C-alpha positions in Angstrom: 131.9 59.5 70.8 128.6 59.7 69.0 126.3 56.8 69.7 125.2 56.3 66.1 123.3 53.5 64.4 122.1 53.2 60.8 118.7 51.8 62.0 117.0 51.8 65.4 114.1 49.3 65.9 111.9 50.0 69.0 110.2 46.9 70.3 110.7 43.2 70.0 107.2 41.7 69.5 106.1 40.1 66.3 106.7 43.3 64.2 110.0 44.4 65.7 111.6 41.0 65.9 110.5 40.1 62.3 111.9 43.4 61.0 115.2 42.8 62.9 115.4 39.4 61.2 114.7 40.8 57.8 117.3 43.6 58.1 120.0 41.7 60.0 122.1 40.6 57.1 121.9 44.0 55.3 125.3 45.0 56.7 123.8 48.0 58.4 124.4 48.8 62.0 121.1 47.9 63.7 120.1 48.7 67.3 117.1 47.1 68.8 115.6 48.7 72.0 113.4 46.7 74.3 111.6 48.2 77.2 111.8 45.0 79.3 114.3 42.2 79.8 114.4 38.5 79.1 111.7 36.4 80.9 113.7 34.1 83.0 113.4 30.3 82.5 112.1 29.2 85.8 109.6 26.7 87.2 107.1 29.5 87.6 106.8 29.8 83.8 104.2 27.1 84.0 102.8 27.9 87.4 99.2 28.9 86.5 98.6 30.7 89.8 101.9 32.7 89.5 101.4 33.6 85.8 97.7 34.2 85.6 96.4 35.2 89.0 99.5 36.9 90.3 100.6 38.3 86.9 104.2 37.4 87.6 105.5 38.7 84.2 103.2 41.7 83.8 104.4 45.2 84.3 103.1 47.6 87.0 101.9 50.1 84.4 98.8 52.1 85.2 96.7 53.5 82.4 93.4 55.5 82.6 90.1 55.1 80.9 87.9 57.9 79.5 86.4 58.4 83.0 89.9 58.7 84.5 89.6 55.4 86.2 93.0 53.7 86.6 93.5 50.1 85.3 96.4 47.8 84.8 96.6 46.7 81.1 97.1 43.1 80.3 100.3 43.6 78.4 103.9 42.4 78.7 107.2 44.3 78.4 109.9 41.8 77.7 112.2 40.5 74.9 109.7 39.0 72.4 107.0 41.4 73.5 103.5 40.0 73.8 104.4 37.1 71.5 106.1 35.4 74.4 102.7 35.0 76.0 100.5 34.6 73.0 98.7 31.4 71.9 100.6 31.2 68.6 97.5 30.6 66.5 98.8 32.2 63.2 96.0 32.9 60.8 96.0 34.7 57.5 93.4 37.4 57.3 90.7 36.4 54.8 90.3 38.2 51.5 87.2 40.0 52.7 89.2 41.4 55.6 91.0 43.6 53.1 87.7 44.8 51.5 84.8 47.0 52.7 82.4 44.9 54.8 79.1 45.8 56.4 78.7 44.7 60.0 76.0 45.0 62.7 77.9 48.0 64.1 78.8 49.8 60.9 81.4 49.4 58.1 84.8 47.8 58.2 86.8 49.9 55.7 88.9 48.4 52.9 92.7 48.3 53.2 94.6 50.3 50.6 96.3 47.1 49.6 94.7 43.8 48.7 95.2 40.3 50.0 97.1 39.4 46.9 99.9 41.8 47.9 100.2 40.1 51.3 99.9 36.5 50.1 103.6 35.9 49.3 104.6 37.5 52.6 102.1 35.3 54.5 103.9 32.3 52.9 107.3 33.6 54.1 105.9 34.4 57.6 104.5 30.9 57.9 107.9 29.4 57.1 109.7 31.7 59.5 107.3 31.0 62.3 107.1 27.2 61.7 103.3 27.1 61.2 101.6 23.7 61.5 98.3 23.5 59.6 96.2 22.1 56.8 94.9 23.8 53.6 91.6 23.3 52.1 89.5 22.4 55.2 88.2 25.8 56.2 86.0 27.2 53.4 86.8 30.8 54.4 90.5 30.2 54.0 92.1 32.6 51.4 94.2 31.3 48.4 97.7 30.2 49.3 100.7 29.7 47.1 102.0 26.7 49.0 101.1 24.2 51.7 101.7 24.9 55.3 105.4 24.3 56.3 104.4 21.5 58.7 101.4 19.2 59.2 98.7 20.1 61.7 99.0 19.1 65.3 97.2 15.8 65.8 93.8 16.0 67.6 93.5 14.2 70.9 90.7 11.6 71.0 88.0 13.8 72.4 88.8 16.5 69.9 88.7 14.0 67.1 85.2 13.1 68.1 84.2 16.7 68.4 85.6 17.4 64.9 83.6 14.4 63.5 80.4 15.5 65.2 80.7 19.1 63.9 81.3 17.7 60.4 78.2 15.5 60.7 76.0 18.6 61.4 77.3 20.3 58.3 80.1 22.4 59.7 83.7 22.7 58.6 86.0 22.6 61.6 89.7 22.8 60.9 93.1 22.3 62.6 94.3 25.6 64.0 97.4 27.0 62.2 99.9 26.9 65.1 103.3 28.4 65.3 105.3 25.7 67.2 108.9 24.6 66.8 109.0 21.0 68.1 112.2 18.9 68.1 110.2 15.9 67.0 109.3 17.8 63.8 112.9 17.9 62.8 114.5 14.8 64.2 113.5 11.4 65.4 116.6 11.3 67.6 115.5 14.2 69.9 113.4 13.8 73.0 109.9 15.1 72.2 108.4 18.2 73.8 104.9 17.6 75.3 103.0 20.8 75.3 100.5 21.7 78.0 100.4 25.3 79.5 100.7 27.5 76.5 98.1 30.3 76.0 99.2 33.1 78.3 102.4 31.3 79.5 106.0 31.8 78.5 107.6 28.6 77.2 110.8 27.5 78.8 111.3 24.8 76.2 111.5 27.4 73.4 108.9 25.4 71.4 106.5 28.3 71.1 107.3 30.1 67.8 107.4 33.6 69.2 109.2 36.7 68.0 112.3 36.2 70.1 112.9 32.5 69.3 112.1 32.5 65.6 113.2 36.0 64.4 115.2 38.0 67.0 117.5 35.2 68.1 118.9 34.5 64.5 119.0 38.3 63.9 121.4 38.7 66.9 123.8 36.2 65.3 124.9 39.1 63.0 127.7 41.1 64.4 126.2 44.5 63.4 123.0 43.8 65.3 122.7 44.9 68.9 120.0 44.4 71.5 119.7 46.8 74.5 117.2 45.7 77.1 115.5 47.7 79.9 115.5 50.6 77.4 112.3 52.8 77.7 112.1 55.2 74.7 110.9 58.5 76.1 110.7 60.4 72.8 112.0 60.9 69.3 113.7 64.1 68.3 113.9 65.5 64.8 116.1 67.8 62.8 115.3 71.6 62.9 113.1 71.3 59.8 111.1 68.5 61.4 111.5 66.2 58.4 113.7 63.5 59.9 114.1 61.7 63.2 117.7 62.1 64.2 117.8 61.1 67.9 116.1 58.5 70.1 116.0 59.5 73.7 115.8 56.5 76.0 116.1 55.7 79.7 118.3 52.6 79.8 118.4 51.0 83.2 117.5 54.3 84.8 120.0 56.5 82.9 119.1 58.8 80.0 120.8 57.8 76.8 120.8 59.4 73.4 121.0 57.3 70.2 121.7 59.0 66.9 120.2 57.3 63.8 119.4 57.5 60.1 116.2 55.4 60.3 113.7 54.6 63.0 111.2 51.7 63.0 108.7 51.6 65.9 107.0 48.5 67.0 105.9 49.2 70.6 102.4 47.9 70.2 99.5 50.1 69.0 98.9 51.9 72.2 102.5 52.6 73.1 103.5 53.4 69.6 100.8 56.1 69.5 101.9 57.3 72.9 105.5 57.6 71.8 104.4 59.8 68.9 102.3 62.0 71.2 105.2 62.3 73.7 107.5 63.4 70.9 105.6 66.6 70.0 107.9 69.6 69.1 107.6 73.0 67.4 107.3 71.4 64.0 104.9 68.7 65.2 103.0 70.5 67.9 100.2 67.9 68.1 102.6 64.9 68.2 105.1 63.5 65.8 103.7 62.5 62.4 100.3 63.9 63.4 99.4 66.5 60.8 96.3 64.5 60.1 95.2 64.4 63.7 94.9 60.7 63.4 97.7 59.6 65.7 96.1 57.5 68.5 92.7 57.4 66.9 90.8 54.3 65.6 92.0 52.1 68.3 90.6 48.6 67.9 90.8 45.7 70.4 88.8 42.8 69.0 85.8 41.5 70.9 87.4 38.5 72.7 86.3 36.2 75.4 86.0 32.7 76.7 83.1 30.3 77.0 83.6 27.2 79.1 81.2 24.3 78.5 80.8 22.2 81.7 79.9 18.6 81.0 78.0 16.3 83.4 80.7 13.6 83.3 84.5 13.9 83.5 85.2 13.3 79.8 88.1 15.8 78.9 91.5 14.3 79.4 93.2 16.5 76.8 96.6 17.7 77.6 97.0 20.2 74.7 93.4 21.3 73.8 94.2 24.2 71.5 93.9 22.5 68.2 90.5 23.0 66.5 88.9 26.1 64.9 85.5 26.9 63.4 85.0 29.8 60.9 81.6 28.8 59.4 80.1 32.0 60.8 82.9 34.3 59.8 81.1 35.9 56.9 77.5 35.3 57.9 75.2 32.8 59.5 71.8 31.2 58.6 70.1 33.8 60.8 72.5 36.7 60.1 73.5 38.4 56.9 76.4 40.0 58.7 79.7 38.5 59.9 79.8 37.0 63.4 83.4 35.9 63.9 85.5 32.8 64.6 85.6 30.2 67.3 88.5 28.1 68.5 89.4 25.8 71.3 91.8 27.4 73.7 94.4 26.1 76.1 92.9 24.9 79.4 91.9 27.7 81.8 93.9 27.9 85.0 92.5 26.4 88.2 91.6 29.7 89.8 89.6 30.7 86.8 87.8 27.4 86.5 86.9 27.4 90.3 85.6 31.0 89.9 83.4 30.1 86.8 82.1 26.9 88.5 80.9 28.6 91.7 77.3 28.7 90.5 77.3 25.4 88.5 79.3 23.0 90.7 79.8 24.8 94.0 82.4 23.1 96.2 83.7 20.8 93.5 87.5 20.5 93.5 89.5 21.5 90.5 90.8 17.9 90.1 87.3 16.9 89.2 86.3 20.1 87.3 89.3 19.9 85.0 87.9 16.9 83.2 84.4 18.5 83.1 85.3 21.5 81.1 85.8 22.3 77.4 87.3 25.8 76.8 86.4 27.9 73.8 87.8 31.3 72.6 85.6 33.6 70.6 86.6 36.6 68.5 84.4 39.1 66.7 85.6 42.2 64.7 85.9 45.5 66.3 85.4 48.5 64.0 87.5 51.7 63.8 86.1 54.8 65.4 88.0 58.1 65.6 86.6 58.5 69.1 88.3 55.3 70.3 91.7 56.7 70.9 94.9 56.9 72.9 96.0 60.2 74.5 98.6 61.4 77.0 97.6 63.1 80.3 99.4 66.2 81.5 101.5 64.1 83.8 102.5 61.7 81.0 100.2 58.8 81.6 98.4 56.9 78.9 94.7 57.5 78.7 92.4 55.4 76.6 89.0 56.4 75.3 87.1 53.3 74.2 83.5 52.3 73.7 82.5 49.0 72.2 81.0 48.8 68.8 79.7 45.8 66.7 79.3 43.9 70.0 76.1 42.4 68.6 78.3 40.1 66.4 80.1 38.9 69.5 76.9 38.2 71.5 75.4 36.3 68.5 78.6 34.3 68.1 78.3 33.1 71.7 74.8 32.0 71.1 75.8 30.3 67.9 78.4 28.3 69.7 75.8 27.1 72.2 73.5 26.1 69.4 76.3 24.2 67.7 77.2 22.3 70.9 73.5 21.5 71.5 73.4 19.9 68.1 76.6 18.0 68.8 75.0 16.8 72.1 72.1 15.3 70.1 74.7 13.1 68.4 77.0 12.4 71.3 75.6 12.1 74.8 78.9 13.2 76.3 78.2 16.8 75.1 74.5 16.8 76.0 72.9 19.3 78.4 76.1 21.4 78.8 76.2 24.3 81.2 78.0 27.4 80.3 80.1 30.1 82.0 82.6 32.5 80.7 84.2 35.9 80.7 84.6 38.8 78.2 87.7 40.8 78.0 87.2 44.5 78.9 89.4 47.5 78.1 92.1 46.2 80.5 92.6 43.1 78.4 94.0 45.3 75.5 93.2 42.3 73.4 94.9 42.4 69.9 95.3 46.2 70.1 95.7 47.8 66.7 94.8 50.7 64.5 96.3 53.8 66.1 98.6 54.8 63.2 96.5 53.6 60.3 98.2 53.5 56.8 96.7 54.9 53.6 97.3 57.0 50.5 95.8 60.3 51.8 98.0 62.2 54.4 94.9 64.0 55.6 93.2 60.8 56.8 96.1 58.5 57.6 99.4 58.5 59.5 101.5 56.2 57.4 101.9 55.7 53.7 101.6 52.3 51.9 105.1 51.4 53.0 104.2 52.2 56.6 106.4 55.3 56.6 105.0 58.3 58.3 103.6 60.8 55.8 105.2 63.7 57.7 108.7 62.3 58.1 111.3 60.9 55.7 112.7 58.1 57.9 110.1 57.0 60.4 108.3 53.6 60.0 105.8 51.6 62.1 105.5 47.8 61.8 103.3 46.7 64.7 99.5 46.4 64.4 99.1 50.2 64.7 99.0 50.4 60.9 95.8 48.3 60.5 92.8 50.3 59.1 90.5 47.4 60.1 91.2 44.2 62.1 89.2 41.3 60.9 88.3 38.7 63.5 91.5 36.6 63.6 94.6 36.9 65.7 96.8 39.7 64.1 100.2 38.2 64.7 100.8 36.6 61.3 99.6 39.7 59.5 102.0 41.8 61.6 104.9 39.5 60.7 103.9 39.4 57.0 103.7 43.2 56.9 107.1 43.6 58.5 108.6 41.3 55.9 106.9 43.4 53.2 108.1 46.7 54.6 111.5 45.1 55.0 111.7 44.4 51.3 110.9 48.1 50.6 113.6 49.2 53.0 116.2 46.9 51.6 115.5 47.7 48.0 114.4 51.3 47.9 115.8 52.9 51.0 118.9 51.1 52.1 119.5 50.0 48.5 121.1 46.7 49.4 120.3 43.5 47.5 117.7 41.2 49.3 119.4 38.4 51.1 119.0 35.0 49.3 117.8 31.9 51.1 116.6 34.0 54.0 113.4 32.1 54.7 114.4 28.6 55.7 112.4 26.0 57.6 113.0 26.6 61.3 
């Protein structure tokens, strides 16, 4: 019996799960392959030492950098992909992110599609992922056709004061757009969920609006949709002419399995999607599948991300869920900079081991019980720029090798200084924030932070891998819907843009490829 499916989706992160949701009611036989399994619901889900220090849910993958030095990437293989561990801050890219922009490190290229094309899909994605937020506060916010589906998460008292102080010095702080599905949002008769450990943690309450909970779970309610876990896709095979993918070769729980299909959609994450294309080289595609342009694996971008922790003199921070406020006043420029810097947001509280490490030179010997109320944790993001030399390759023995050199790092360094300046001004208004001491960490290559760009889309097959519908130029039935299609990456979390693009590509597939009518009332409030 031939193991045949109309559609095979590889990966269950924000792209793969959203695409499964979009196609589930098409009546087509859909197979979803996930390399990992389900993260178990267990007390260790919220154990900071287990999750952060021990890496309980991280794989044992070993990749190599350009100097052949091994490293363990900070990624996750499980149902829901990296979205199970993300912070669920679901931003729209700004209009300028789709345009050509000059930066300290060079030029961020324009996308082949404008923000206006994505706007209705952002609206749909916000509904699907239960986004809490408030329009009209952040001056960099792009136009939106509707309000957020849900009101913003309320600020705790200390954050209310910080917000007011920032406004008083002329800034425009705003509530973070958060993807959270809370029972108290929908019913006053349900016990409320009180959020705490969130960034970097799986959520046993299913309140985090991740790919599995919001998109994959409802997709699997359809009888024609099948999920196979612990399925590592080794390669894709084509027909003799090399024009179509016909077989997906996977190792399922240690056994080689062949799946026949009419349509393949990859969403393995930018690095692993590129690696799959390179592993799938054949006589018709000697340099890797869909790689006639030589661009597969190139233009890897990671965002310049890191944490700055402000240590206060007194124990003032009793916040439980700190991740609620953002600042984008320096996204396009600053008073002392004509070029973009990036965005700042409060993050979830750092784990005890990290805080003790950061505090060694500031408050040596101070226990975490005291330090916890003496810290305010910020997350900073600046734009990485595409470079063909920043790329993913495969070694002779099949390992992933990543060539990566930072660019545009000046923006990130200036953003850190700008945050310190802002908080110094805040301290002049509010003594609680006066004379802060700072410590922090920047993510290096092992962080694989917001990886994107390895299969860029475009109109020219000579300079791009995918066309405007995210179909490979070189094949008739191969699509990619993770962040690998990005030609540039802005300085916001890519998750909502990945989901919006998957919905857009899904419309194309339903209308133009599968030729089935779009399903009505598909986007309902979660």
